[in-house]
C-alpha positions as CSV (number, residue, x, y, z in Angstrom):
1,X,-15.1,11.7,21.1
2,X,-13.8,11.9,25.0
3,X,-16.0,8.9,26.0
4,X,-14.5,6.9,23.0
5,X,-17.9,4.9,23.1
6,X,-18.4,3.0,19.8
7,X,-21.6,1.2,18.5
8,X,-21.4,-2.5,18.6
9,X,-23.7,-3.1,15.6
10,X,-23.3,-2.5,11.5
11,X,-24.7,-3.9,8.9
12,X,-22.3,-6.1,6.3
13,X,-22.8,-6.1,2.8
14,X,-21.2,-8.7,0.4
15,X,-20.3,-6.9,-3.0
16,X,-19.1,-9.0,-5.9
17,X,-15.7,-7.8,-7.1
18,X,-15.8,-7.1,-10.9
19,X,-14.6,-9.8,-13.2
20,X,-14.4,-12.4,-10.8
21,X,-16.2,-15.3,-10.3
22,X,-19.2,-15.6,-8.2
23,X,-18.7,-19.4,-6.9
24,X,-15.6,-18.3,-5.4
25,X,-15.5,-17.0,-1.5
26,X,-12.6,-14.7,-2.2
27,X,-14.5,-12.8,-5.3
28,X,-16.7,-10.9,-2.6
29,X,-15.9,-7.7,-0.8
30,X,-17.4,-7.3,2.7
31,X,-18.6,-3.5,3.3
32,X,-19.7,-2.5,6.4
33,X,-22.6,0.0,6.9
34,X,-22.5,1.9,10.0
35,X,-24.7,4.6,11.2
36,X,-24.3,8.2,10.0
37,X,-23.8,9.5,13.3
38,X,-20.9,7.1,13.6
39,X,-19.3,7.9,10.3
40,X,-19.4,11.6,10.9
41,X,-17.0,10.9,14.0
42,X,-14.9,8.7,12.0
43,X,-14.0,11.6,9.3
44,X,-13.7,14.2,12.3
45,X,-11.2,12.0,13.9
46,X,-9.6,11.3,10.3
47,X,-9.0,15.1,9.7
48,X,-7.4,15.5,13.3
49,X,-5.4,12.4,12.4
50,X,-3.8,13.9,9.6
51,X,-2.9,17.4,11.3
52,X,-1.2,15.4,13.6
53,X,0.7,13.5,11.2
54,X,1.7,15.8,9.0
55,X,2.9,18.2,11.6
56,X,5.4,15.8,13.1
57,X,5.9,14.3,9.7
58,X,5.0,10.8,10.8
59,X,4.2,9.4,7.4
60,X,6.8,8.8,4.6
61,X,6.8,11.1,2.0
62,X,7.1,7.9,-0.8
63,X,3.3,7.5,0.7
64,X,1.0,9.1,-1.4
65,X,-2.5,7.0,-0.6
66,X,-5.4,8.3,1.4
67,X,-3.5,11.6,2.1
68,X,-4.8,15.0,1.6
69,X,-2.8,17.2,-0.9
70,X,-1.0,14.0,-2.2
71,X,-1.9,12.3,-5.3
72,X,-0.8,9.4,-7.5
73,X,0.0,11.7,-10.4
74,X,2.8,13.1,-7.8
75,X,4.4,9.4,-7.7
76,X,4.4,9.0,-11.7
77,X,6.0,12.4,-12.2
78,X,8.3,11.9,-9.7
79,X,9.2,8.4,-11.0
80,X,9.3,9.4,-14.8
81,X,11.9,12.1,-13.9
82,X,13.9,10.3,-11.9
83,X,14.2,7.7,-14.7
84,X,14.4,10.6,-17.8
85,X,17.5,12.0,-15.3
86,X,19.4,8.8,-15.3
87,X,18.9,8.7,-18.8
88,X,20.7,11.8,-19.7
89,X,23.2,10.7,-17.3
90,X,23.6,7.6,-19.2
91,X,23.0,5.7,-15.9
92,X,20.9,2.4,-16.0
93,X,17.6,2.0,-13.7
94,X,15.7,-0.7,-12.2
95,X,12.1,-0.5,-11.3
96,X,10.7,-3.6,-8.9
97,X,7.2,-3.5,-8.8
98,X,5.3,-5.4,-5.8
99,X,1.7,-6.8,-5.3
100,X,1.0,-7.3,-1.7
101,X,-2.3,-9.5,-1.5
102,X,-5.3,-8.2,0.3
103,X,-3.3,-6.2,2.8
104,X,-6.6,-4.5,4.5
105,X,-7.7,-8.1,5.5
106,X,-4.6,-9.2,7.1
107,X,-3.9,-5.9,9.2
108,X,-2.6,-7.8,12.5
109,X,-4.5,-6.1,15.3
110,X,-1.7,-6.9,18.5
111,X,0.9,-5.1,16.1
112,X,-1.2,-2.0,15.1
113,X,-1.9,-1.6,18.6
114,X,1.5,-1.7,19.3
115,X,2.8,0.7,16.4
116,X,0.5,4.0,17.1
117,X,2.7,4.5,20.2
118,X,5.6,5.3,18.3
119,X,3.2,7.9,16.4
120,X,2.8,9.8,20.0
121,X,-1.0,9.7,19.5
122,X,-3.3,11.4,22.0
123,X,-4.4,9.3,24.8
124,X,-8.5,9.5,23.3
125,X,-7.2,8.8,19.6
126,X,-5.3,5.9,20.7
127,X,-8.3,4.3,22.5
128,X,-10.9,4.9,19.7
129,X,-8.2,3.2,17.5
130,X,-8.3,0.4,19.8
131,X,-11.9,0.2,20.3
132,X,-12.0,0.3,16.4
133,X,-10.3,-2.6,16.0
134,X,-10.8,-4.9,19.1
135,X,-13.9,-7.3,19.9
136,X,-15.3,-7.8,16.9
137,X,-17.2,-10.8,15.7
138,X,-17.9,-12.9,12.5
139,X,-20.1,-15.7,12.0
140,X,-21.2,-17.6,8.3
141,X,-25.0,-17.4,7.4
142,X,-26.0,-20.2,5.0
143,X,-29.9,-20.4,4.5
144,X,-30.6,-18.4,7.4
145,X,-28.6,-20.7,9.8
146,X,-25.4,-18.8,11.8
147,X,-22.4,-20.5,12.8
148,X,-20.8,-19.8,16.2
149,X,-19.2,-16.5,16.2
150,X,-15.4,-16.4,16.0
151,X,-13.5,-13.4,17.0
152,X,-11.0,-11.4,14.5
153,X,-7.6,-10.9,15.4
154,X,-6.8,-9.1,11.9
155,X,-8.2,-7.1,9.2
156,X,-10.1,-3.3,9.0
157,X,-13.6,-2.5,8.4
158,X,-14.1,-2.1,4.7
159,X,-16.1,0.9,3.6
160,X,-14.6,2.7,6.7
161,X,-13.5,6.3,6.6
162,X,-10.8,5.3,9.3
163,X,-9.8,2.1,7.9
164,X,-7.1,3.5,4.8
165,X,-5.5,5.5,7.6
166,X,-5.3,2.7,9.7
167,X,-3.3,1.2,7.5
168,X,-1.1,3.7,6.3
169,X,-0.1,3.6,10.0
170,X,0.4,0.0,9.9
171,X,3.2,0.2,7.0
172,X,4.7,3.1,7.9
173,X,7.8,1.4,9.4
174,X,9.2,0.0,6.2
175,X,12.6,-0.9,6.3
176,X,14.7,2.0,4.6
177,X,16.4,1.2,1.7
178,X,20.1,2.1,0.0
179,X,20.7,5.8,-0.7
180,X,20.5,5.0,-4.3
181,X,17.0,3.8,-4.3
182,X,13.7,5.3,-4.1
183,X,10.5,4.4,-2.5
184,X,7.1,4.8,-4.5
185,X,3.9,4.3,-2.6
186,X,0.2,4.5,-3.2
187,X,-1.5,2.5,-0.6
188,X,-0.6,-0.8,-0.8
189,X,0.8,-0.5,-4.3
190,X,4.9,-0.5,-4.1
191,X,7.6,0.1,-6.2
192,X,11.2,0.1,-6.2
193,X,13.6,2.3,-8.5
194,X,17.2,1.6,-8.2
195,X,19.8,3.9,-10.0
196,X,23.5,3.0,-10.4
197,X,26.5,3.1,-12.8
198,X,26.2,-0.3,-13.9
199,X,23.6,-3.0,-14.3
200,X,25.7,-5.4,-11.8
201,X,25.6,-3.0,-8.8
202,X,22.1,-2.7,-9.0
203,X,21.7,-6.5,-9.3
204,X,23.7,-6.9,-6.3
205,X,22.1,-4.1,-4.0
206,X,18.4,-5.2,-5.4
207,X,18.9,-8.7,-4.0
208,X,19.5,-7.3,-0.4
209,X,16.3,-4.7,-0.7
210,X,14.1,-7.5,-1.9
211,X,15.2,-10.0,1.0
212,X,14.6,-6.9,3.4
213,X,11.5,-6.1,2.6
214,X,10.0,-9.8,2.3
215,X,11.4,-10.3,5.6
216,X,9.4,-7.3,6.9
217,X,6.4,-8.7,5.0
218,X,6.8,-11.9,6.8
219,X,7.1,-10.3,10.2
220,X,3.9,-8.3,9.9
221,X,2.0,-10.9,8.1
222,X,1.8,-9.5,4.8
223,X,1.6,-11.9,1.8
224,X,3.4,-11.1,-1.4
225,X,2.0,-12.2,-4.8
226,X,5.1,-13.5,-6.9
227,X,2.6,-14.0,-9.8
228,X,2.0,-10.1,-10.2
229,X,5.8,-8.9,-9.2
230,X,7.4,-7.6,-12.2
231,X,11.0,-5.6,-12.7
232,X,11.9,-3.6,-15.1
233,X,15.2,-2.2,-16.4
234,X,15.7,0.9,-18.2
235,X,18.9,1.1,-20.1
236,X,20.4,4.6,-21.6
237,X,20.9,4.7,-25.7
238,X,24.8,4.5,-25.2
239,X,24.5,1.0,-23.0
240,X,22.1,-0.5,-25.6
241,X,23.6,-3.1,-28.1
242,X,23.4,-1.8,-31.8
243,X,20.7,-4.1,-32.6
244,X,18.5,-2.8,-29.8
245,X,19.6,0.7,-31.1
246,X,18.3,0.4,-34.8
247,X,15.6,-2.0,-34.1
248,X,12.1,-0.3,-35.3
249,X,10.1,-2.4,-32.9
250,X,11.2,0.0,-30.3
251,X,8.7,2.7,-30.2
252,X,7.4,2.7,-26.6
253,X,7.9,1.5,-23.1
254,X,4.6,0.9,-21.6
255,X,4.4,-0.6,-17.7
256,X,1.5,-0.6,-15.2
257,X,3.0,1.2,-12.0
258,X,0.9,2.0,-8.7
259,X,-2.3,0.9,-10.4
260,X,-1.7,3.2,-13.0
261,X,-0.5,2.7,-17.2
262,X,2.6,4.7,-18.0
263,X,4.0,5.2,-21.4
264,X,7.7,6.5,-21.9
265,X,8.7,7.6,-25.5
266,X,12.1,6.1,-26.1
267,X,15.3,8.0,-25.7
């Protein structure tokens, strides 16, 4: 740990993603296999980093991914309770779900080296992370023929114990939202919940919040999959039309958030 020496050799295996076409390059996930000693060192560093980050409250509470004593169920319960409370006060709410594409492959190394300085990490930890992400090469192998090596300027090793925490550090500076908003995150799955007295107020402030989040994603190299984004409006019974209130088709509200399927009984 003191020398911050990292082995430069590891083995990469390509795994086909479930239900993906095998002829497409994007259907494969590269997994790096390192030595047992190196993986043990990674796990020790991850534990110490979690202690440091939790002691100084450097990771937002709305981020529950890859953190000890945090679970996706906590986020779902907080989400359902917030929506239920606003239903009881006859206030509408709007939930916006974002899908970020290949976030682990798009972690920008130059920005990642700059960001940990604001977390007051010890010098040894910072040098370890620096050596972990820099001086990485990649090449293409076809029928035992190798291409020229290419230096990688983004992405973290998939299959590593340290990579999820590095991604959380990279995304910890998400811009703040208005007071009547809440953020729900589990790793790269992100959701905004807005609550107000009228739908018009939510629509006006939600546009500014989405523009701010989109600008932040463009600044740090994230891509938003617009085809998978969703927006759901929850209207209390008093604000629904008579047709909606009397319709026998409204039995269950079902939606997918933070990679989990949520069911809400009608109020």
